[in-house]
C-alpha positions in Angstrom: -91.2 -31.0 -25.4 -93.9 -30.9 -22.7 -93.9 -33.8 -20.1 -97.3 -35.4 -19.9 -96.6 -36.1 -16.2 -97.9 -33.4 -13.6 -94.9 -32.0 -11.3 -95.0 -31.9 -7.6 -96.2 -28.1 -8.0 -99.0 -29.0 -10.2 -100.1 -31.9 -7.5 -99.7 -29.4 -4.6 -102.0 -26.7 -6.4 -104.7 -29.1 -7.4 -104.6 -29.8 -3.4 -105.3 -26.4 -2.6 -101.8 -26.3 -1.2 -99.3 -22.9 -2.2 -96.7 -23.2 -4.7 -93.4 -23.6 -3.6 -90.1 -22.4 -4.7 -87.0 -24.5 -5.5 -86.1 -25.3 -2.0 -89.6 -26.0 -0.9 -90.3 -28.2 -3.8 -87.0 -30.6 -3.3 -88.4 -30.8 0.6 -92.1 -31.8 -0.5 -90.5 -34.4 -2.7 -88.5 -36.0 -0.5 -91.3 -36.1 1.7 -93.8 -37.7 -0.8 -90.8 -40.3 -1.6 -91.0 -41.0 2.1 -94.7 -41.4 2.4 -94.8 -43.6 -0.7 -91.8 -45.8 0.8 -94.1 -46.1 3.7 -96.4 -46.9 2.0 -94.9 -49.8 0.2 -93.4 -51.3 3.4 -97.1 -51.2 4.8 -98.2 -53.2 1.3 -95.1 -55.9 1.7 -96.1 -56.2 5.3 -100.0 -56.7 4.8 -98.5 -59.6 2.4 -96.2 -61.3 4.5 -99.1 -60.9 7.0 -101.0 -62.8 4.5 -98.4 -65.4 3.8 -98.3 -66.2 7.2 -102.0 -66.7 7.5 -101.5 -69.3 4.6 -98.5 -71.2 6.3 -100.5 -71.3 9.8 -97.7 -69.0 11.6 -98.3 -66.0 13.3 -96.9 -62.7 12.1 -95.3 -59.6 13.8 -94.0 -56.5 12.7 -90.4 -56.2 14.3 -90.4 -52.1 13.5 -92.9 -51.7 16.2 -91.6 -54.3 18.9 -88.9 -53.4 21.3 -86.3 -56.2 21.0 -84.0 -57.0 24.2 -80.1 -57.4 24.0 -80.9 -60.6 25.9 -83.0 -62.0 23.0 -80.5 -60.9 20.5 -77.8 -62.8 22.1 -79.4 -66.0 21.7 -78.8 -65.9 18.0 -75.3 -64.5 17.1 -75.2 -62.1 14.2 -73.4 -64.0 11.8 -76.1 -67.3 12.1 -78.5 -64.7 12.2 -77.6 -63.1 8.8 -76.9 -66.6 7.3 -80.6 -67.9 8.4 -82.2 -64.7 8.0 -83.6 -64.9 11.3 -83.4 -63.2 14.6 -84.8 -63.9 18.2 -86.9 -61.1 19.3 -87.9 -62.6 22.6 -86.6 -64.3 25.5 -87.5 -65.5 28.7 -86.4 -68.8 30.6 -89.8 -70.5 29.7 -90.6 -68.9 26.2 -88.2 -68.0 23.2 -89.5 -66.3 20.0 -88.0 -66.4 16.7 -88.8 -64.6 13.7 -87.8 -65.5 10.1 -88.1 -64.1 6.4 -88.8 -67.6 5.1 -90.1 -70.5 7.2 -88.0 -73.7 6.1 -86.9 -77.3 7.3 -83.5 -75.5 8.1 -85.1 -72.7 10.2 -87.2 -75.6 12.2 -84.5 -77.4 13.1 -82.7 -74.2 14.2 -85.5 -73.5 16.6 -85.5 -77.3 18.0 -81.8 -76.3 18.8 -82.2 -73.3 20.2 -85.3 -74.9 22.6 -83.0 -77.7 23.4 -80.0 -75.5 24.4 -82.1 -73.2 26.7 -84.6 -75.9 27.7 -87.8 -73.6 26.9 -90.4 -73.7 24.2 -89.8 -71.9 20.9 -92.5 -70.0 18.9 -91.3 -69.2 15.1 -92.8 -65.8 13.7 -93.3 -64.8 9.9 -91.5 -61.4 9.2 -90.8 -59.3 6.4 -87.2 -58.3 4.9 -87.9 -55.0 6.3 -88.4 -56.0 10.1 -85.3 -58.5 9.8 -83.0 -55.7 8.2 -84.2 -53.3 11.8 -83.4 -56.1 13.6 -79.9 -56.9 12.4 -78.9 -53.1 13.0 -79.8 -53.4 16.6 -76.5 -55.8 16.9 -74.3 -52.9 16.5 -75.5 -51.7 19.8 -74.5 -55.1 21.3 -71.2 -56.2 23.0 -69.4 -59.1 21.5 -72.1 -62.0 20.8 -71.4 -65.6 22.4 -71.3 -68.0 19.8 -73.5 -70.7 19.5 -71.9 -73.7 21.2 -70.8 -76.3 19.0 -71.2 -79.2 21.3 -73.7 -81.9 21.1 -75.9 -82.3 23.8 -75.7 -85.7 24.2 -75.2 -87.6 27.5 -73.2 -91.2 28.5 -77.0 -92.2 29.3 -78.7 -91.5 25.8 -75.9 -93.1 24.4 -76.0 -95.9 26.6 -79.6 -96.4 26.0 -79.5 -96.9 22.7 -76.4 -99.3 22.8 -78.1 -101.7 25.0 -80.6 -102.9 22.1 -77.7 -103.0 19.5 -76.1 -106.3 19.4 -74.8 -106.5 15.5 -75.5 -104.6 12.2 -78.9 -106.1 11.7 -80.1 -104.6 15.1 -79.0 -101.4 14.0 -81.2 -101.1 11.1 -84.2 -102.2 13.2 -83.1 -99.7 15.8 -82.9 -96.7 13.0 -86.5 -97.6 11.9 -87.9 -97.0 15.7 -86.6 -93.4 16.3 -87.3 -89.6 15.8 -85.4 -87.5 13.2 -84.3 -85.6 16.2 -82.8 -88.8 17.8 -81.4 -90.2 14.7 -78.0 -88.3 15.2 -77.5 -89.6 18.6 -78.4 -93.5 17.4 -76.0 -93.0 14.8 -73.3 -92.0 17.0 -74.3 -94.7 19.9 -74.2 -97.6 17.4 -71.2 -96.4 15.5 -69.6 -96.5 19.4 -70.6 -99.8 20.0 -69.5 -101.7 16.9 -66.3 -99.7 16.8 -66.9 -97.6 13.7 -64.1 -95.3 12.5 -66.3 -93.2 10.3 -70.1 -92.6 9.5 -71.1 -92.5 5.8 -74.5 -91.0 5.2 -75.3 -90.9 1.6 -78.5 -89.2 -0.6 -79.4 -91.8 -3.4 -82.3 -91.5 -5.6 -84.9 -93.6 -3.5 -83.5 -92.6 0.3 -80.6 -92.2 2.4 -78.2 -94.8 2.9 -75.9 -95.5 6.1 -72.8 -97.0 6.2 -70.1 -97.6 8.9 -66.3 -97.8 8.3 -65.7 -101.0 10.5 -61.9 -101.9 10.8 -61.1 -99.9 7.4 -63.9 -101.6 5.4 -67.4 -100.0 5.0 -70.7 -101.9 5.8 -74.2 -101.1 5.2 -76.3 -100.5 8.5 -79.3 -98.8 7.7 -81.7 -96.9 5.2 -83.6 -93.8 6.0 -86.5 -92.3 3.8 -85.5 -89.5 1.7 -87.9 -87.1 3.4 -85.6 -87.0 6.3 -82.4 -85.9 4.4 -82.7 -82.1 4.4 -83.5 -82.1 8.2 -81.0 -84.7 9.2 -78.2 -82.3 7.3 -79.2 -78.9 8.7 -79.0 -80.3 12.3 -75.6 -81.8 11.6 -74.5 -78.5 9.9 -75.9 -76.3 12.9 -74.0 -78.7 15.3 -70.7 -78.3 13.3 -70.9 -74.7 12.7 -71.3 -74.9 8.8 -73.6 -72.7 6.7 -76.8 -74.0 6.4 -77.7 -72.4 3.4 -74.7 -73.6 1.1 -75.4 -76.7 -0.5 -73.4 -76.4 -3.6 -69.8 -76.8 -2.4 -67.7 -78.9 0.3 -67.6 -77.7 3.8 -65.6 -79.1 6.7 -66.3 -78.7 10.6 -66.3 -80.3 13.9 -68.3 -81.4 16.8 -67.3 -82.1 20.4 -69.2 -84.6 22.6 -68.4 -84.1 26.3 -68.8 -87.6 27.9 -68.0 -88.2 31.4 -64.7 -90.1 31.2 -63.2 -88.2 28.2 -64.5 -86.2 25.0 -65.0 -87.4 21.9 -64.7 -85.2 18.7 -66.2 -86.0 15.6 -64.9 -84.3 12.4 -68.0 -83.6 10.0 -67.0 -83.2 5.9 -70.4 -82.2 3.6 -70.1 -82.7 -0.4 -72.7 -81.9 -3.0 -73.6 -85.0 -5.1 -76.4 -85.5 -7.7 -78.8 -86.4 -5.1 -78.4 -84.1 -2.4 -75.1 -83.7 0.0 -73.1 -86.7 1.4 -71.8 -86.3 4.8 -69.2 -88.2 6.4 -68.4 -88.1 10.1 -65.3 -89.2 11.5 -65.2 -90.1 15.1 -61.9 -89.0 16.9 -61.3 -90.4 20.3 -59.3 -87.4 21.5 -59.2 -88.7 25.1 -58.4 -92.1 24.7 -54.9 -93.9 25.9 -53.9 -94.6 22.0 -51.9 -97.5 20.6 -48.5 -97.5 22.0 -45.3 -99.0 20.1 -45.3 -102.1 21.5 -49.1 -102.6 20.5 -48.3 -101.7 16.9 -47.4 -105.1 15.9 -43.8 -105.0 14.9 -41.7 -107.8 15.8 -38.5 -109.8 16.1 -35.6 -108.3 14.3 -37.7 -105.5 12.7 -38.7 -104.1 16.3 -35.1 -104.2 17.5 -33.9 -102.4 14.5 -36.7 -99.7 14.6 -36.6 -99.3 18.4 -33.0 -98.5 18.0 -33.5 -95.9 15.2 -36.1 -94.3 17.3 -33.8 -93.6 20.4 -31.1 -91.6 18.3 -31.4 -87.7 18.9 -31.4 -86.7 15.2 -32.1 -88.1 11.6 -35.6 -89.0 10.0 -38.0 -91.8 10.4 -40.6 -92.0 7.7 -43.5 -94.0 7.6 -45.1 -94.9 4.0 -48.2 -96.0 2.4 -51.5 -94.9 1.0 -54.3 -93.2 3.1 -56.0 -95.2 5.7 -53.0 -97.3 5.9 -52.2 -96.7 9.8 -49.0 -94.2 9.2 -50.2 -91.6 11.6 -51.1 -94.0 14.2 -47.4 -95.4 14.0 -46.1 -92.2 14.4 -48.6 -91.4 17.5 -47.1 -94.6 18.8 -43.4 -93.4 18.4 -44.4 -90.1 20.0 -45.7 -91.7 23.0 -42.7 -93.5 23.5 -40.2 -90.3 23.2 -42.7 -87.8 25.3 -40.7 -87.3 28.6 -40.6 -84.3 30.4 -36.8 -83.6 29.1 -37.8 -83.2 25.9 -39.7 -80.8 24.0 -41.9 -82.4 21.1 -44.0 -80.2 18.6 -46.0 -81.4 15.6 -47.4 -80.1 12.6 -50.7 -81.6 11.1 -53.4 -81.3 8.9 -55.8 -82.1 11.0 -54.8 -82.5 14.5 -56.7 -86.2 14.9 -55.6 -86.8 18.7 -54.9 -84.4 21.2 -51.6 -85.7 23.5 -50.6 -84.0 26.6 -47.2 -83.0 26.9 -47.1 -82.1 22.9 -47.2 -78.8 21.3 -49.5 -79.8 18.4 -49.9 -77.3 15.5 -52.4 -77.4 12.7 -51.7 -76.2 8.9 -54.5 -73.6 7.7 -54.0 -73.0 3.7 -56.6 -70.3 3.7 -54.2 -68.4 6.1 -51.2 -69.4 4.0 -49.8 -71.5 7.0 -48.2 -74.3 4.9 -46.3 -77.6 5.9 -43.2 -75.4 5.1 -43.7 -72.2 6.7 -45.1 -74.0 9.8 -41.8 -76.4 9.9 -39.7 -73.0 9.8 -41.8 -71.8 12.9 -41.4 -75.0 14.5 -37.6 -74.9 14.5 -37.6 -71.7 15.9 -39.2 -73.0 19.1 -36.6 -75.0 20.0 -37.6 -78.6 19.5 -36.0 -81.8 20.5 -38.2 -83.6 18.1 -40.7 -82.6 15.4 -43.6 -84.4 13.4 -44.7 -83.4 10.2 -47.7 -84.9 9.2 -46.9 -85.5 5.7 -44.0 -84.2 3.3 -45.5 -83.0 0.0 -43.1 -80.6 -1.5 -39.4 -79.9 -2.2 -39.7 -77.2 0.3 -41.2 -79.3 3.2 -38.5 -82.3 2.3 -35.4 -79.7 2.3 -36.4 -78.1 5.6 -37.1 -81.2 7.3 -33.7 -82.6 5.9 -31.9 -79.9 6.9 -33.5 -80.3 10.7 -32.5 -83.9 10.9 -29.0 -82.9 10.1 -28.6 -80.2 12.5 -29.7 -82.0 16.0 -33.4 -82.7 15.6 -35.2 -86.1 15.3 -37.7 -85.5 12.6 -40.8 -88.2 11.9 -43.3 -87.9 8.8 -44.8 -89.4 6.2 -45.1 -89.8 2.5 -47.3 -91.3 0.3 -45.7 -94.5 -1.6 -46.6 -97.9 -2.1 -43.7 -99.6 -0.2 -40.9 -98.7 2.0 -38.0 -98.6 -0.9 -40.3 -96.4 -2.9 -39.3 -93.7 -0.5 -35.9 -93.0 -1.5 -36.9 -92.4 -5.3 -39.9 -90.1 -4.3 -37.6 -87.8 -2.2 -35.1 -87.6 -5.3 -38.1 -87.1 -7.4 -38.8 -83.8 -5.9 -35.5 -82.7 -6.4 -34.0 -83.6 -2.8 -30.0 -83.6 -3.1 -28.8 -87.3 -2.9 -26.0 -86.0 -0.4 -28.2 -84.3 1.8 -31.0 -87.3 1.7 -28.5 -90.3 2.3 -27.0 -89.2 5.8 -30.2 -87.5 7.0 -32.5 -90.9 6.9 -32.6 -93.5 9.8 -35.2 -95.7 8.7 -38.4 -96.1 6.4 -41.5 -98.0 7.4 -44.0 -99.5 4.9 -47.2 -100.5 6.4 -50.7 -101.3 5.8 -53.6 -102.4 8.1 -55.7 -105.9 8.3 -58.4 -107.0 10.1 -57.7 -108.9 13.2 -59.6 -112.3 13.7 -62.0 -112.1 16.6 -61.2 -114.0 19.1 -64.1 -115.4 20.3 -65.1 -117.1 17.1 -61.5 -117.7 15.6 -61.6 -121.5 13.9 -59.1 -123.1 12.0 -59.8 -123.4 7.8 -58.2 -125.1 4.7 -56.7 -122.7 1.9 -57.6 -123.5 -1.8 -54.6 -125.1 -3.2 -53.8 -122.1 -5.6 -53.7 -119.5 -2.3 -51.6 -122.2 -0.4 -49.2 -122.4 -3.1 -48.8 -118.4 -2.9 -48.3 -118.6 0.6 -45.6 -121.2 0.1 -43.5 -119.0 -2.3 -43.8 -116.2 0.1 -42.9 -118.0 3.1 -39.6 -119.3 1.1 -38.1 -116.1 0.6 -38.1 -115.3 4.0 -34.8 -114.5 5.5 -32.9 -117.8 7.0 -33.4 -116.7 10.2 -37.1 -116.3 10.4 -37.5 -119.5 7.8 -36.3 -121.7 10.4 -39.2 -120.9 12.8 -41.6 -122.1 10.2 -42.8 -125.6 9.8 -43.6 -125.8 6.4 -45.0 -129.4 6.5 -47.6 -128.8 9.2 -49.0 -125.0 8.0 -52.1 -124.2 10.0 -54.5 -121.0 9.0 -57.4 -119.4 10.7 -60.7 -117.2 10.6 -63.7 -116.1 12.5 -66.7 -117.8 12.0 -68.7 -114.5 13.0 -70.5 -113.8 16.7 -72.3 -111.4 18.5 -68.9 -109.8 19.8 -67.9 -109.1 16.1 -71.2 -108.2 15.0 -71.1 -111.3 12.7 -68.3 -110.3 11.0 -65.2 -112.6 12.1 -62.8 -109.7 12.6 -62.5 -107.2 15.5 -59.7 -104.8 15.6 -57.1 -104.0 13.0 -53.2 -104.7 13.1 -50.3 -103.6 11.2 -48.1 -105.3 8.8 -44.7 -103.7 8.4 -41.9 -103.7 6.1 -38.7 -101.8 8.0 -35.1 -100.9 6.8 -33.0 -99.0 8.5 -30.0 -97.0 6.4 -26.7 -99.1 5.7 -23.3 -98.1 3.7 -24.5 -100.1 0.8 -27.8 -98.4 0.4 -26.4 -94.9 1.3 -23.8 -95.7 -1.8 -26.5 -95.9 -4.2 -28.2 -92.9 -3.4 -25.5 -91.3 -3.7 -24.5 -92.9 -7.1 -27.8 -91.6 -8.2 -28.7 -94.8 -10.1 -31.9 -95.1 -7.8 -34.6 -97.2 -8.8 -37.7 -99.0 -6.3 -36.4 -102.2 -7.2 -32.9 -101.8 -6.3 -33.3 -100.4 -3.0 -36.2 -103.3 -2.1 -33.1 -105.9 -3.1 -30.8 -104.3 -1.0 -33.3 -103.9 1.9 -34.2 -107.8 1.4 -30.2 -108.5 1.3 -30.0 -107.0 4.8 -32.7 -109.0 6.2 -35.8 -107.3 5.5 -39.1 -108.6 5.9 -41.4 -107.6 3.6 -45.1 -106.4 4.1 -46.7 -109.9 2.9 -44.3 -112.1 4.6 -44.8 -110.1 8.2 -48.7 -110.6 7.4 -48.7 -114.4 6.6 -46.4 -115.2 9.7 -49.4 -113.2 11.7 -52.2 -115.7 9.9 -49.9 -118.5 11.0 -50.3 -117.0 14.7 -53.9 -116.8 14.7 -53.8 -112.9 14.3 -55.5 -112.3 10.8 -56.4 -114.1 7.4 -54.6 -114.9 4.5 -56.9 -113.3 2.1 -56.7 -110.2 4.3 -52.8 -110.3 3.9 -53.3 -110.5 0.0 -56.0 -108.2 0.1 -54.0 -105.1 1.3 -50.4 -106.3 0.1 -51.3 -107.0 -3.5 
């Protein structure tokens, strides 16, 4: 069958060129292919130039432009690949950025580069071919310095915004008056002013909701226009070294603020939702002094017993409670007491929330198969005196921790149960052997956090009759030694009226309510018998004088520290 298409030889003949042999034909075909490719590239460049004009952007063909190494270094290869952009011109006054597609993310990237180098940034539209050509030039560079993860926010900027913030309603007004580029600065400044631990920025159908977690409770503070959402998320992602083009799966990163007195870490988490990505920023005061053991709020006999157990050289001290109940804070406070020049302390955490001087802190990384169990094995080879493991989640970690406690180490850790008495059944349900668990445990702490009444607006309040009856029942079950200190005929309770100091909430700060029991012969015998229940352990602990979390909370309410409603909210 004869082909209807002319061969290269036929085309050459018609053009008056001599007919070539097989080798010559192959060479002509290669030249022809290259020529067609060149024509195709020119056509594509023309289309990009046309698109640039339509978008009111300048256009450049980087295949014909000499790019200096200093320009390439402005944008690391990883970020250039992710953003499909490249810096092709760099001076002290001007920077030029080429991009395959101009998006809000690129606009924000240009803003960040300009802010970092204090120079004007121009954005040019380039073709895919131009970008690939520029990307190959990175191979000729030495290691390119990564983009800084630090936010360029000064104390002066934070203080300037904080001066205009008195309460939560003034935060809402402040957000209406700032530009998109200053929103993040205002967001952090106002969160610091009202002592928020977390900033929640959530996309909804009509707008963007900003909420602060203040003393453990979320408070609405502002709403932003929907059209600002993409630029805000892009800015956060760039600062936290997250991938700006990934929006369909969660990401986690970290940003550091360098302040004059200390540094401030902001842990950033993004998650896709139906209306856009949700962003949560946790503020970690890495340079702060932190809570001491005496400031935890543990009192009376419980304080004396726990202090004795903390000072022992071996054994396990376990804290229990749900997420956000202050377990890690309690362990850090104990570590501060134990942190002395003659002991070696190593921690294994996920993540490291507060950096502490004099303590070796290690962070687990599931992506690299660095788990609590594997990390704990490594820790024990480092000859520590005291170990802290962020959480005991499985049998392997539990067994290694118990062996460490039995072989000359003081082991601190947490476990997720609702009460102190629930920790022992939880260990046994994991598969821990009773004859190893019983001698390894020193003390178990159950805890919750309650909001403190603002001392600037505290006032006495009357309780409803049903609430007062509940309070009476809780107090009647106190150990005799504590009951003797309560005047049941003259009980007084308090609340916060709300003032400028507490942003009108009536609360300022938080304090723990605790139940703490130490091991004794009776509890050890129950563990060894194998007939263990949470109720049995609770009964024995109360019999030996343990004050429950609810009782500890009501006693703190009588002392003007918190409210009865707060106590029942977190304990029942």
